[in-house]
C-alpha positions in Angstrom: -21.3 -59.5 11.7 -22.3 -57.2 8.8 -23.3 -53.8 10.2 -24.4 -52.5 6.8 -26.6 -54.9 5.0 -25.3 -55.7 1.5 -22.5 -53.2 2.3 -24.5 -50.2 0.9 -26.7 -47.4 2.1 -28.2 -46.9 -1.4 -31.9 -47.6 -1.5 -34.7 -47.3 -4.1 -36.8 -44.8 -2.3 -37.3 -43.1 1.1 -39.6 -45.9 2.4 -36.8 -48.4 1.8 -34.4 -46.0 3.4 -36.5 -45.8 6.5 -36.7 -49.5 6.7 -32.9 -49.7 6.4 -32.5 -47.1 9.1 -34.6 -49.2 11.5 -32.5 -52.3 10.5 -29.3 -50.4 11.2 -30.5 -49.2 14.6 -31.5 -52.7 15.6 -28.2 -54.0 14.4 -26.4 -51.5 16.6 -28.3 -52.8 19.6 -27.3 -56.4 18.8 -23.7 -55.4 18.2 -23.6 -53.6 21.5 -25.3 -56.4 23.4 -24.8 -59.6 21.5 -26.5 -61.8 24.1 -30.1 -62.4 23.0 -31.1 -63.5 26.5 -29.9 -60.2 28.0 -31.7 -58.2 25.3 -34.9 -60.1 26.0 -34.6 -59.5 29.7 -34.0 -55.8 29.3 -36.8 -55.3 26.7 -39.7 -54.8 29.2 -37.7 -52.1 30.9 -37.3 -49.9 27.9 -40.5 -50.8 26.2 -42.5 -48.8 28.7 -40.0 -46.0 29.2 -40.9 -42.9 27.2 -37.3 -41.6 27.3 -35.9 -44.8 26.0 -38.4 -44.9 23.1 -37.6 -41.3 22.2 -33.9 -42.1 22.3 -34.3 -45.0 19.8 -36.5 -42.8 17.6 -33.6 -40.3 17.6 -31.1 -43.0 16.6 -33.3 -44.1 13.7 -33.7 -40.5 12.6 -29.9 -40.0 12.5 -29.5 -43.3 10.6 -32.2 -42.1 8.1 -30.6 -38.7 7.7 -27.3 -40.5 6.8 -29.0 -42.8 4.3 -31.0 -39.9 2.8 -27.7 -38.0 2.2 -26.1 -41.1 0.7 -29.0 -41.3 -1.7 -28.8 -37.6 -2.6 -32.2 -37.3 -1.0 -33.7 -39.5 -3.8 -33.5 -36.7 -6.3 
């Protein structure tokens, strides 16, 4: 399983970086729980839990900060 698509954090712009951050966060969930059936069964629980949604937003923000730094903040 490739945890970093195309083995790079370099993106063309911040919008592409944000999309990559979301992709990385989703990949982390799949790597942590590889069973798609289990993920599907758990989805309704966290989909309506504000704390869980804030937590994933935090994970995406951390991924995006890492990608932004790798891209020299697109300067």
